[in-house]
DSSP file (Angstrom, degrees, kcal/mol; ACC not computed):
  #  RESIDUE AA STRUCTURE BP1 BP2  ACC     N-H-->O    O-->H-N    N-H-->O    O-->H-N    TCO  KAPPA ALPHA  PHI   PSI    X-CA   Y-CA   Z-CA
    1    1 A M     >        0   0    0      0, 0.0     4,-2.0     0, 0.0     5,-0.2   0.000 360.0 360.0 360.0 -31.4   52.9  -25.9   57.7
    2    2 A D  H  >  +     0   0    0      1,-0.2     4,-2.3     2,-0.2     5,-0.2   0.889 360.0  52.2 -62.3 -39.1   55.1  -23.0   56.5
    3    3 A L  H  > S+     0   0    0      1,-0.2     4,-2.6     2,-0.2    -1,-0.2   0.882 107.5  52.2 -64.6 -39.4   51.9  -21.0   55.5
    4    4 A V  H  > S+     0   0    0      2,-0.2     4,-2.2     1,-0.2    -1,-0.2   0.919 111.1  46.3 -63.7 -43.6   50.3  -21.5   58.9
    5    5 A I  H  X S+     0   0    0     -4,-2.0     4,-2.4     2,-0.2    -2,-0.2   0.911 113.8  48.1 -66.8 -43.0   53.4  -20.2   60.7
    6    6 A R  H  X S+     0   0    0     -4,-2.3     4,-2.5     2,-0.2     5,-0.2   0.896 111.2  51.3 -63.5 -40.1   53.7  -17.2   58.4
    7    7 A A  H  X S+     0   0    0     -4,-2.6     4,-2.5     2,-0.2    -2,-0.2   0.908 111.2  48.2 -62.9 -42.3   50.0  -16.5   58.8
    8    8 A A  H  X S+     0   0    0     -4,-2.2     4,-2.1     2,-0.2    -2,-0.2   0.913 112.9  47.1 -65.5 -42.9   50.3  -16.6   62.6
    9    9 A V  H  X S+     0   0    0     -4,-2.4     4,-2.3     2,-0.2    -2,-0.2   0.924 115.1  45.2 -65.1 -43.9   53.3  -14.3   62.7
   10   10 A V  H  X S+     0   0    0     -4,-2.5     4,-2.8     2,-0.2     5,-0.2   0.894 111.9  52.5 -69.5 -39.6   51.8  -11.8   60.3
   11   11 A F  H  X S+     0   0    0     -4,-2.5     4,-2.3    -5,-0.2    -1,-0.2   0.935 111.5  47.0 -58.3 -46.2   48.4  -11.8   62.2
   12   12 A T  H  X S+     0   0    0     -4,-2.1     4,-2.5     2,-0.2    -2,-0.2   0.919 112.5  49.6 -62.7 -45.0   50.2  -11.1   65.4
   13   13 A F  H  X S+     0   0    0     -4,-2.3     4,-2.5     1,-0.2    -2,-0.2   0.932 111.8  47.6 -61.9 -45.1   52.3   -8.3   63.9
   14   14 A I  H  X S+     0   0    0     -4,-2.8     4,-2.4     1,-0.2    -1,-0.2   0.897 110.5  52.6 -63.8 -40.1   49.2   -6.7   62.4
   15   15 A F  H  X S+     0   0    0     -4,-2.3     4,-1.9    -5,-0.2    -1,-0.2   0.934 111.5  46.3 -59.1 -47.4   47.4   -6.9   65.7
   16   16 A L  H  X S+     0   0    0     -4,-2.5     4,-2.4     1,-0.2    -2,-0.2   0.903 111.1  51.9 -63.7 -41.6   50.2   -5.3   67.5
   17   17 A V  H  X S+     0   0    0     -4,-2.5     4,-2.3     1,-0.2    -1,-0.2   0.911 109.6  49.9 -62.3 -41.6   50.6   -2.5   64.9
   18   18 A M  H  X S+     0   0    0     -4,-2.4     4,-0.9     2,-0.2    -1,-0.2   0.869 110.7  49.5 -65.8 -36.0   46.8   -1.7   65.2
   19   19 A R  H  < S+     0   0    0     -4,-1.9     3,-0.3     1,-0.2    -1,-0.2   0.898 113.3  46.3 -68.6 -40.5   47.1   -1.5   69.0
   20   20 A V  H  < S+     0   0    0     -4,-2.4    -2,-0.2     1,-0.2    -1,-0.2   0.855 102.5  64.8 -70.7 -34.4   50.1    0.8   68.8
   21   21 A A  H  < S-     0   0    0     -4,-2.3     4,-0.5    -5,-0.2    -1,-0.2   0.834 105.4-134.7 -59.7 -31.7   48.4    3.0   66.1
   22   22 A G     X  -     0   0    0     -4,-0.9     4,-1.1    -3,-0.3    -1,-0.1   0.024  15.6 -83.2  94.7 157.6   45.8    3.9   68.6
   23   23 A R  H  > S+     0   0    0      1,-0.2     4,-1.0     2,-0.2     3,-0.2   0.873 120.7  58.2 -66.0 -39.4   42.0    4.2   68.7
   24   24 A R  H >> S+     0   0    0      1,-0.2     3,-0.8     2,-0.2     4,-0.7   0.924 106.1  47.7 -61.2 -46.1   41.9    7.7   67.2
   25   25 A E  H 34 S+     0   0    0     -4,-0.5     3,-0.3     1,-0.2    -1,-0.2   0.793 108.6  55.3 -68.1 -27.2   43.7    6.8   64.0
   26   26 A L  H 3< S+     0   0    0     -4,-1.1    -1,-0.2    -3,-0.2    -2,-0.2   0.665 102.1  55.9 -81.4 -15.8   41.6    3.7   63.4
   27   27 A T  H << S+     0   0    0     -4,-1.0     2,-0.5    -3,-0.8    -1,-0.2   0.672 104.7  51.8 -91.9 -14.7   38.3    5.5   63.5
   28   28 A S     <  -     0   0    0     -4,-0.7     2,-0.6    -3,-0.3    -1,-0.2  -0.948  66.1-166.7-128.8 117.0   39.0    8.1   60.8
   29   29 A L        -     0   0    0     -2,-0.5    -3,-0.1    -3,-0.1   131,-0.0  -0.884   2.7-168.4-105.8 118.5   40.3    7.0   57.4
   30   30 A E     >  -     0   0    0     -2,-0.6     4,-2.0     1,-0.1     3,-0.3  -0.533  43.4 -97.2 -89.7 166.2   41.6    9.7   55.1
   31   31 A P  H  > S+     0   0    0      0, 0.0     4,-2.2     0, 0.0     5,-0.2   0.880 126.6  52.3 -53.5 -40.9   42.3    8.8   51.4
   32   32 A F  H  > S+     0   0    0      1,-0.2     4,-2.5     2,-0.2     5,-0.2   0.896 107.2  52.5 -63.4 -38.8   46.0    8.3   52.2
   33   33 A D  H  > S+     0   0    0     -3,-0.3     4,-2.2     2,-0.2    -1,-0.2   0.903 108.3  51.1 -63.4 -39.7   45.1    5.9   55.0
   34   34 A L  H  X S+     0   0    0     -4,-2.0     4,-1.9     2,-0.2    -1,-0.2   0.907 110.1  48.8 -63.2 -43.1   42.9    3.9   52.6
   35   35 A I  H  X S+     0   0    0     -4,-2.2     4,-2.6     1,-0.2    -2,-0.2   0.913 110.0  52.1 -62.6 -42.4   45.7    3.6   50.1
   36   36 A M  H  X S+     0   0    0     -4,-2.5     4,-2.9     1,-0.2    -2,-0.2   0.887 107.7  52.1 -63.7 -36.7   48.1    2.5   52.8
   37   37 A L  H  X S+     0   0    0     -4,-2.2     4,-2.3     2,-0.2    -1,-0.2   0.905 110.0  47.9 -65.1 -39.1   45.7   -0.2   53.9
   38   38 A V  H  X S+     0   0    0     -4,-1.9     4,-2.1     2,-0.2    -2,-0.2   0.941 114.4  46.7 -64.9 -46.4   45.4   -1.5   50.3
   39   39 A V  H  X S+     0   0    0     -4,-2.6     4,-2.5     1,-0.2    -2,-0.2   0.917 112.3  50.4 -61.7 -44.0   49.2   -1.5   50.0
   40   40 A M  H  X S+     0   0    0     -4,-2.9     4,-2.9     1,-0.2    -1,-0.2   0.895 108.2  53.4 -61.3 -39.6   49.6   -3.2   53.4
   41   41 A G  H  X S+     0   0    0     -4,-2.3     4,-2.4     1,-0.2    -1,-0.2   0.912 110.3  46.6 -60.8 -42.6   47.1   -5.9   52.3
   42   42 A D  H  X S+     0   0    0     -4,-2.1     4,-2.2     2,-0.2    -2,-0.2   0.909 113.4  48.4 -66.1 -42.1   49.0   -6.6   49.2
   43   43 A L  H  X S+     0   0    0     -4,-2.5     4,-2.4     2,-0.2    -2,-0.2   0.888 111.0  50.8 -65.7 -39.1   52.3   -6.8   51.1
   44   44 A V  H  X S+     0   0    0     -4,-2.9     4,-2.5     2,-0.2     5,-0.3   0.945 109.5  51.2 -63.8 -45.4   50.8   -9.0   53.8
   45   45 A Q  H  X S+     0   0    0     -4,-2.4     4,-2.6     1,-0.2     5,-0.4   0.926 112.3  45.8 -56.2 -45.7   49.5  -11.4   51.1
   46   46 A Q  H  X S+     0   0    0     -4,-2.2     4,-1.7     1,-0.2    -1,-0.2   0.878 112.7  51.2 -65.1 -37.6   53.0  -11.5   49.5
   47   47 A G  H  < S+     0   0    0     -4,-2.4    -1,-0.2     2,-0.2    -2,-0.2   0.828 116.7  39.1 -69.5 -33.2   54.6  -12.1   52.8
   48   48 A I  H  < S+     0   0    0     -4,-2.5    -2,-0.2    -5,-0.2    -3,-0.2   0.944 127.5  28.8 -84.3 -50.0   52.3  -14.9   53.8
   49   49 A T  H >< S+     0   0    0     -4,-2.6     3,-3.1    -5,-0.3    -3,-0.2   0.729  77.7 170.7 -86.9 -20.7   51.9  -16.8   50.6
   50   50 A Q  T 3< S-     0   0    0     -4,-1.7    -1,-0.2    -5,-0.4    -2,-0.1  -0.243  77.6 -11.7  45.3-116.1   55.3  -16.0   48.9
   51   51 A N  T 3  S+     0   0    0      2,-0.0     2,-1.1     1,-0.0    -1,-0.3   0.408 109.0 108.1 -91.3   2.4   55.5  -18.2   45.8
   52   52 A D    <   +     0   0    0     -3,-3.1    -1,-0.0     1,-0.2    -4,-0.0  -0.696  31.3 160.3 -85.0 101.8   52.5  -20.4   46.8
   53   53 A N        +     0   0    0     -2,-1.1    -1,-0.2     4,-0.1     2,-0.1   0.158  31.4 127.3-104.6  18.5   49.7  -19.4   44.4
   54   54 A S     >  -     0   0    0      1,-0.1     4,-1.9     4,-0.0     5,-0.1  -0.374  67.8-126.6 -76.2 153.5   47.7  -22.6   44.9
   55   55 A V  H  > S+     0   0    0      1,-0.2     4,-2.7     2,-0.2     5,-0.2   0.879 112.6  56.7 -62.9 -38.3   44.1  -22.6   45.8
   56   56 A T  H  > S+     0   0    0      1,-0.2     4,-2.5     2,-0.2    -1,-0.2   0.922 106.0  50.1 -59.3 -45.5   44.9  -24.9   48.8
   57   57 A G  H  > S+     0   0    0      2,-0.2     4,-2.4     1,-0.2    -1,-0.2   0.908 110.9  48.8 -59.0 -44.6   47.4  -22.3   50.1
   58   58 A V  H  X S+     0   0    0     -4,-1.9     4,-2.8     2,-0.2     5,-0.3   0.938 112.3  48.0 -63.6 -46.9   44.9  -19.5   49.8
   59   59 A F  H  X S+     0   0    0     -4,-2.7     4,-2.6     1,-0.2    -2,-0.2   0.904 112.4  50.4 -58.9 -42.2   42.2  -21.6   51.6
   60   60 A L  H  X S+     0   0    0     -4,-2.5     4,-2.2    -5,-0.2    -2,-0.2   0.919 112.6  44.6 -64.5 -45.6   44.7  -22.5   54.3
   61   61 A V  H  X S+     0   0    0     -4,-2.4     4,-2.5     2,-0.2     5,-0.2   0.929 115.0  47.5 -67.5 -46.0   45.8  -18.9   55.0
   62   62 A I  H  X S+     0   0    0     -4,-2.8     4,-2.4     1,-0.2     5,-0.2   0.919 112.9  50.0 -62.9 -41.3   42.3  -17.5   54.9
   63   63 A S  H  X S+     0   0    0     -4,-2.6     4,-2.4    -5,-0.3    -1,-0.2   0.903 110.7  49.0 -62.0 -41.1   41.2  -20.3   57.3
   64   64 A M  H  X S+     0   0    0     -4,-2.2     4,-2.6     2,-0.2     5,-0.2   0.932 112.6  46.8 -67.9 -44.1   44.1  -19.7   59.7
   65   65 A I  H  X S+     0   0    0     -4,-2.5     4,-2.4     1,-0.2    -1,-0.2   0.906 113.3  49.0 -65.6 -39.0   43.4  -15.9   59.8
   66   66 A A  H  X S+     0   0    0     -4,-2.4     4,-2.7    -5,-0.2    -1,-0.2   0.896 111.6  50.3 -63.1 -40.4   39.7  -16.5   60.3
   67   67 A L  H  X S+     0   0    0     -4,-2.4     4,-2.4     2,-0.2    -2,-0.2   0.896 110.6  48.4 -65.6 -40.7   40.5  -19.0   63.1
   68   68 A F  H  X S+     0   0    0     -4,-2.6     4,-2.5     2,-0.2     5,-0.2   0.924 112.6  49.0 -65.8 -42.7   42.8  -16.5   64.8
   69   69 A S  H  X S+     0   0    0     -4,-2.4     4,-2.4     2,-0.2    -2,-0.2   0.933 113.5  45.7 -60.6 -46.5   40.2  -13.8   64.6
   70   70 A A  H  X S+     0   0    0     -4,-2.7     4,-2.3     1,-0.2    -1,-0.2   0.875 111.4  53.3 -65.6 -36.3   37.5  -16.0   66.0
   71   71 A G  H  X S+     0   0    0     -4,-2.4     4,-2.5     2,-0.2    -2,-0.2   0.908 110.1  47.0 -64.4 -42.4   39.9  -17.2   68.7
   72   72 A L  H  X S+     0   0    0     -4,-2.5     4,-2.7     2,-0.2    -2,-0.2   0.911 111.6  51.6 -64.4 -41.9   40.6  -13.6   69.8
   73   73 A A  H  X S+     0   0    0     -4,-2.4     4,-2.0    -5,-0.2    -2,-0.2   0.896 110.9  47.7 -62.7 -39.0   36.9  -12.8   69.7
   74   74 A Y  H  X S+     0   0    0     -4,-2.3     4,-3.3     2,-0.2     5,-0.3   0.937 112.5  48.1 -66.7 -45.6   36.2  -15.8   71.9
   75   75 A L  H  X S+     0   0    0     -4,-2.5     4,-2.5     1,-0.2     8,-0.2   0.914 111.7  51.7 -60.1 -40.5   39.0  -14.8   74.4
   76   76 A N  H  < S+     0   0    0     -4,-2.7    -1,-0.2     1,-0.2    -2,-0.2   0.884 115.6  40.8 -61.3 -40.5   37.6  -11.3   74.4
   77   77 A F  H  < S+     0   0    0     -4,-2.0    -2,-0.2    -5,-0.2    -1,-0.2   0.904 121.2  40.7 -72.4 -43.6   34.1  -12.5   75.2
   78   78 A R  H  < S+     0   0    0     -4,-3.3     2,-0.6     1,-0.2    -2,-0.2   0.846 113.2  46.0 -81.3 -37.7   35.1  -15.2   77.7
   79   79 A F    >X  -     0   0    0     -4,-2.5     4,-1.4    -5,-0.3     3,-0.6  -0.907  58.7-163.6-120.7 108.4   37.9  -13.6   79.8
   80   80 A K  H 3> S+     0   0    0     -2,-0.6     4,-1.2     1,-0.2     3,-0.3   0.868  90.6  56.6 -57.7 -41.3   37.5  -10.1   81.1
   81   81 A P  H 3> S+     0   0    0      0, 0.0     4,-0.7     0, 0.0    -1,-0.2   0.866 107.6  50.1 -59.3 -34.1   41.2   -9.6   81.9
   82   82 A V  H <> S+     0   0    0     -3,-0.6     4,-2.7    -7,-0.2     3,-0.4   0.830  99.2  67.6 -69.9 -32.2   42.0  -10.4   78.3
   83   83 A R  H  X>S+     0   0    0     -4,-1.4     4,-3.4    -3,-0.3     5,-0.9   0.906  96.5  52.5 -56.6 -46.1   39.4   -7.9   77.1
   84   84 A S  H  X5S+     0   0    0     -4,-1.2     4,-0.5     1,-0.2    -1,-0.2   0.834 112.3  46.5 -62.8 -31.4   41.4   -4.9   78.4
   85   85 A V  H  <5S+     0   0    0     -4,-0.7    -2,-0.2    -3,-0.4    -1,-0.2   0.926 119.1  39.3 -73.3 -45.2   44.5   -6.2   76.5
   86   86 A L  H  <5S+     0   0    0     -4,-2.7    -2,-0.2     1,-0.1    -3,-0.2   0.898 135.1  16.7 -73.5 -41.3   42.7   -6.8   73.3
   87   87 A E  H  <5S-     0   0    0     -4,-3.4    -3,-0.2    -5,-0.2    -2,-0.1   0.701  96.4-136.1-105.1 -26.5   40.3   -3.8   73.2
   88   88 A G     << -     0   0    0     -5,-0.9    -1,-0.2    -4,-0.5    48,-0.1  -0.411  28.1 -76.8  90.5-176.8   41.8   -1.4   75.7
   89   89 A E        -     0   0    0     -2,-0.1    45,-0.1    46,-0.1    -5,-0.0  -0.898  45.5 -95.6-120.5 149.3   39.8    0.6   78.3
   90   90 A P        -     0   0    0      0, 0.0     2,-0.5     0, 0.0    45,-0.2  -0.351  43.0-146.5 -59.6 147.3   37.7    3.7   77.9
   91   91 A L  E     -A  134   0A   0     43,-2.5    43,-3.3    -3,-0.0     2,-0.5  -0.975   7.4-129.7-127.2 128.1   39.7    6.8   78.7
   92   92 A I  E     +A  133   0A   0     -2,-0.5    41,-0.3    41,-0.2    11,-0.1  -0.617  27.8 172.1 -77.1 122.7   38.4    9.9   80.3
   93   93 A L  E     +     0   0A   0     39,-3.6     7,-3.3    -2,-0.5     2,-0.4   0.759  68.3  26.3 -99.0 -34.2   39.5   13.0   78.3
   94   94 A V  E     -AB 132  99A   0     38,-1.5    38,-1.8     5,-0.3     2,-0.4  -0.998  61.9-174.9-134.3 134.9   37.5   15.7   80.2
   95   95 A Q  E >  S-AB 131  98A   0      3,-2.4     3,-2.0    -2,-0.4    36,-0.2  -0.989  75.3 -14.8-133.4 126.0   36.3   15.7   83.7
   96   96 A A  T 3  S-     0   0    0     34,-3.1    34,-0.2    -2,-0.4    35,-0.1   0.869 128.9 -53.0  51.7  42.1   34.1   18.5   85.1
   97   97 A G  T 3  S+     0   0    0     32,-1.5    -1,-0.3     1,-0.2    33,-0.1   0.389 115.7 113.1  81.2  -4.7   34.8   20.7   82.1
   98   98 A Q  E <   -B   95   0A   0     -3,-2.0    -3,-2.4    32,-0.2    -1,-0.2  -0.897  66.4-128.2-107.4 123.7   38.6   20.4   82.5
   99   99 A P  E     -B   94   0A   0      0, 0.0     2,-1.0     0, 0.0    -5,-0.3  -0.402  15.4-133.0 -64.2 139.9   40.7   18.5   79.9
  100  100 A I     >  -     0   0    0     -7,-3.3     4,-2.0     1,-0.2     3,-0.5  -0.824  20.7-167.2 -96.3  98.4   43.0   15.8   81.3
  101  101 A M  H  > S+     0   0    0     -2,-1.0     4,-2.6     1,-0.2     5,-0.2   0.814  80.6  58.8 -61.9 -35.0   46.1   16.7   79.5
  102  102 A K  H  > S+     0   0    0      1,-0.2     4,-2.0     2,-0.2    -1,-0.2   0.918 110.7  43.0 -61.7 -42.7   48.0   13.4   80.3
  103  103 A N  H  > S+     0   0    0     -3,-0.5     4,-1.5     2,-0.2    -1,-0.2   0.856 112.1  52.9 -74.2 -33.2   45.2   11.4   78.7
  104  104 A L  H  <>S+     0   0    0     -4,-2.0     5,-2.8     2,-0.2     4,-0.4   0.920 111.0  47.1 -65.0 -43.4   45.0   13.7   75.7
  105  105 A R  H ><5S+     0   0    0     -4,-2.6     3,-1.2     3,-0.2    -2,-0.2   0.908 107.8  57.0 -63.2 -40.9   48.7   13.4   75.1
  106  106 A R  H 3<5S+     0   0    0     -4,-2.0    -1,-0.2     1,-0.3    -2,-0.2   0.859 115.1  36.7 -59.9 -35.7   48.5    9.6   75.4
  107  107 A E  T 3<5S-     0   0    0     -4,-1.5    -1,-0.3    -3,-0.1    -2,-0.2   0.319 111.8-118.7 -99.0   8.0   46.0    9.4   72.6
  108  108 A R  T < 5 +     0   0    0     -3,-1.2     2,-0.3    -4,-0.4    -3,-0.2   0.907  66.0 141.3  58.7  45.9   47.6   12.2   70.6
  109  109 A L      < -     0   0    0     -5,-2.8     2,-0.3    -6,-0.1    -1,-0.2  -0.872  42.1-141.3-114.0 149.2   44.5   14.4   70.8
  110  110 A T     >  -     0   0    0     -2,-0.3     4,-1.6    -3,-0.1     5,-0.2  -0.724  24.5-117.4-103.9 160.9   44.4   18.2   71.2
  111  111 A V  H  > S+     0   0    0     -2,-0.3     4,-2.8     1,-0.2     5,-0.2   0.887 116.8  58.4 -61.0 -39.1   41.9   20.2   73.3
  112  112 A E  H  > S+     0   0    0      1,-0.2     4,-2.3     2,-0.2    -1,-0.2   0.874 103.4  51.5 -60.9 -38.5   40.8   21.8   70.0
  113  113 A E  H  > S+     0   0    0      2,-0.2     4,-1.8     1,-0.2    -1,-0.2   0.888 111.3  46.3 -66.0 -39.2   39.9   18.4   68.6
  114  114 A V  H  X S+     0   0    0     -4,-1.6     4,-2.4     2,-0.2    -2,-0.2   0.910 111.9  51.9 -68.8 -41.4   37.8   17.5   71.6
  115  115 A E  H  X S+     0   0    0     -4,-2.8     4,-2.5     1,-0.2    -2,-0.2   0.909 108.2  52.0 -61.0 -41.3   36.2   20.9   71.5
  116  116 A A  H  X S+     0   0    0     -4,-2.3     4,-1.8     1,-0.2    -1,-0.2   0.901 109.6  48.7 -62.7 -41.3   35.3   20.4   67.8
  117  117 A E  H  X S+     0   0    0     -4,-1.8     4,-0.9     2,-0.2    -1,-0.2   0.891 109.8  52.5 -65.4 -38.8   33.7   17.1   68.6
  118  118 A A  H ><>S+     0   0    0     -4,-2.4     5,-2.5     1,-0.2     3,-0.9   0.925 108.1  51.2 -61.5 -43.6   31.7   18.7   71.4
  119  119 A R  H ><5S+     0   0    0     -4,-2.5     3,-1.9     1,-0.3    -1,-0.2   0.866 102.5  59.0 -63.5 -35.2   30.5   21.3   69.1
  120  120 A L  H 3<5S+     0   0    0     -4,-1.8    -1,-0.3     1,-0.3    -2,-0.2   0.757 105.9  50.8 -62.4 -23.3   29.4   18.7   66.6
  121  121 A Q  T <<5S-     0   0    0     -3,-0.9    -1,-0.3    -4,-0.9    -2,-0.2   0.111 125.6-103.2-100.9  21.7   27.2   17.4   69.4
  122  122 A Q  T < 5S+     0   0    0     -3,-1.9    -3,-0.2     1,-0.2    -2,-0.1   0.781  81.7 132.5  65.1  28.9   25.7   20.8   70.1
  123  123 A I      < -     0   0    0     -5,-2.5    -1,-0.2    -8,-0.1    -2,-0.2  -0.916  39.5-166.3-110.9 104.8   27.8   21.4   73.2
  124  124 A P        +     0   0    0      0, 0.0     2,-0.3     0, 0.0    -5,-0.1   0.758  66.2  19.0 -66.4 -26.1   29.3   24.9   72.8
  125  125 A S    >   -     0   0    0     -7,-0.1     3,-1.5     1,-0.1     4,-0.1  -0.991  66.6-125.9-146.1 149.1   32.0   24.6   75.5
  126  126 A L  G >  S+     0   0    0     -2,-0.3     3,-1.9     1,-0.3    -1,-0.1   0.701 104.9  77.0 -67.7 -17.1   33.8   22.0   77.4
  127  127 A D  G 3  S+     0   0    0      1,-0.3    -1,-0.3   -31,-0.0   -29,-0.1   0.781  92.2  53.7 -61.0 -24.9   32.6   23.9   80.6
  128  128 A E  G <  S+     0   0    0     -3,-1.5    17,-2.3   -31,-0.1    18,-0.6   0.379  91.3  94.3 -89.7   4.3   29.3   22.2   79.9
  129  129 A V  E <   - C   0 144A   0     -3,-1.9   -32,-1.5    15,-0.3    15,-0.3  -0.852  46.0-177.9-103.5 124.2   30.8   18.7   79.8
  130  130 A Q  E    S+     0   0A   0     13,-2.6   -34,-3.1    -2,-0.6     2,-0.3   0.902  78.8   4.2 -79.2 -45.4   30.9   16.6   83.0
  131  131 A W  E     -AC  95 143A   0     12,-1.8    12,-3.0   -36,-0.2     2,-0.4  -1.000  54.0-170.7-141.0 140.1   32.7   13.8   81.2
  132  132 A A  E     -AC  94 142A   0    -38,-1.8   -39,-3.6    -2,-0.3   -38,-1.5  -0.991  20.8-170.0-124.5 121.5   34.2   13.2   77.8
  133  133 A V  E     -AC  92 141A   0      8,-2.8     8,-2.9    -2,-0.4     2,-0.8  -0.947  22.7-142.4-121.4 128.9   35.2    9.6   77.3
  134  134 A L  E     -AC  91 140A   0    -43,-3.3   -43,-2.5    -2,-0.5     6,-0.2  -0.813  32.8-145.6 -84.6 111.3   37.3    8.1   74.5
  135  135 A E    >   -     0   0    0      4,-3.4     3,-1.7    -2,-0.8   -46,-0.1  -0.216  23.7-103.5 -75.7 168.6   35.5    4.8   74.0
  136  136 A T  T 3  S+     0   0    0      1,-0.3    -1,-0.1     2,-0.1   -47,-0.0   0.697 120.8  58.5 -68.8 -18.5   37.3    1.6   73.1
  137  137 A N  T 3  S-     0   0    0      2,-0.1    -1,-0.3  -110,-0.0     3,-0.1   0.411 122.3-103.9 -90.2   3.3   36.0    1.9   69.5
  138  138 A G  S <  S+     0   0    0     -3,-1.7    20,-0.9     1,-0.3     2,-0.2   0.399  81.2 125.7  93.3  -2.4   37.6    5.3   69.1
  139  139 A Q  E     - D   0 157A   0     18,-0.2    -4,-3.4    19,-0.1     2,-0.5  -0.570  57.0-129.3 -88.7 154.5   34.5    7.4   69.5
  140  140 A I  E     -CD 134 156A   0     16,-2.0    16,-1.2    -6,-0.2     2,-0.4  -0.911  18.5-160.3-105.5 126.2   34.2   10.1   72.0
  141  141 A S  E     -C  133   0A   0     -8,-2.9    -8,-2.8    -2,-0.5     2,-0.4  -0.876   6.3-155.7-104.0 137.1   31.1   10.1   74.3
  142  142 A F  E     -C  132   0A   0     -2,-0.4    10,-1.5   -10,-0.2     2,-0.5  -0.932   9.0-167.0-114.6 135.6   30.0   13.3   76.0
  143  143 A I  E     -C  131   0A   0    -12,-3.0   -13,-2.6    -2,-0.4   -12,-1.8  -0.970  22.1-139.6-119.7 113.8   28.0   13.5   79.2
  144  144 A S  E > > -C  129   0A   0     -2,-0.5     3,-1.1     6,-0.4     5,-0.8  -0.444   8.1-137.4 -75.7 141.8   26.8   17.0   79.8
  145  145 A S  G > 5S+     0   0    0    -17,-2.3     3,-0.7     1,-0.2   -16,-0.1   0.737 105.0  59.9 -70.0 -21.6   26.8   18.4   83.2
  146  146 A S  G 3 5S+     0   0    0    -18,-0.6    -1,-0.2     1,-0.2   -17,-0.1   0.608  91.9  69.5 -80.5 -12.1   23.4   19.9   82.7
  147  147 A D  G X 5S-     0   0    0     -3,-1.1     3,-0.7     3,-0.2    -1,-0.2   0.525 105.7-121.5 -83.3  -5.5   21.9   16.4   82.0
  148  148 A G  T < 5S-     0   0    0     -3,-0.7    -3,-0.1     1,-0.2    -2,-0.1   0.804  76.6 -45.2  69.8  26.5   22.3   15.4   85.6
  149  149 A G  T 3 <S+     0   0    0     -5,-0.8    -1,-0.2     1,-0.3     2,-0.2   0.376 105.7 127.1 100.2  -6.2   24.5   12.5   84.6
  150  150 A S    <   -     0   0    0     -3,-0.7    -6,-0.4    -6,-0.2    -1,-0.3  -0.555  65.3-100.6 -86.8 155.0   22.5   11.1   81.7
  151  151 A S        -     0   0    0     -2,-0.2    -8,-0.2    -8,-0.1    -1,-0.1  -0.364  13.7-143.2 -71.6 148.0   24.2   10.6   78.3
  152  152 A T        -     0   0    0    -10,-1.5    -1,-0.1    -2,-0.1    -9,-0.1   0.264  40.7-118.3 -92.6  12.0   23.7   13.1   75.5
  153  153 A D        +     0   0    0      1,-0.1   -10,-0.1   -11,-0.1    -2,-0.0   0.943  67.7 144.7  52.3  51.4   23.7   10.3   73.0
  154  154 A S        +     0   0    0    -12,-0.4     2,-0.7     2,-0.1    -1,-0.1  -0.291   7.5 149.0-121.5  48.3   26.7   11.8   71.5
  155  155 A R        +     0   0    0    -14,-0.2     2,-0.3   -16,-0.1   -14,-0.2  -0.745  20.8 155.4 -84.7 118.4   29.0    9.0   70.3
  156  156 A T  E     -D  140   0A   0    -16,-1.2   -16,-2.0    -2,-0.7     2,-0.1  -0.895  48.1 -85.1-136.0 165.4   30.8   10.2   67.3
  157  157 A K  E     -D  139   0A   0     -2,-0.3   -18,-0.2   -18,-0.2     3,-0.1  -0.442  52.9-101.8 -70.9 145.3   34.1    9.4   65.6
  158  158 A A        -     0   0    0    -20,-0.9    -1,-0.1  -135,-0.1   -44,-0.1  -0.374  46.5-101.3 -64.3 146.2   37.2   11.0   67.0
  159  159 A P              0   0    0      0, 0.0    -1,-0.1     0, 0.0  -131,-0.1  -0.183 360.0 360.0 -69.5 162.0   38.4   13.9   64.9
  160  160 A V              0   0    0     -3,-0.1    -2,-0.1  -133,-0.1   -47,-0.0   0.406 360.0 360.0 -94.2 360.0   41.2   13.8   62.5
């Protein structure tokens, strides 16, 4: 039972840390980020299993984490109000060519980073952007004002 409680507590903590980290950080992994993930994984394993090196303990912990993940996925699918808590909401970064500074600060993005993403999508200036939206998966979607409202199929990872 001790393993189940520790697994639940650590799962909740990791979920909260990932939500606080923000969408932008989760979409782009630098070498340092990858190393941190490996180290965190090892620390989590040690924190959950402690001195229990049994196969039963491993199966129990893996089963509990899988159950929690499936439970969150079901809640996300089934209940729309829960979805905004679990995934967040898309956030408008640029409207009618003008950056929304409050939203950029909230996501720790600079205008230059959004401009760089626009250039990667063959959009030379934010003046040509009707909407730039930071999606829930961390990607930025651009809708060009010259498209008459249609998407430019420009979902890319947010810049580092």
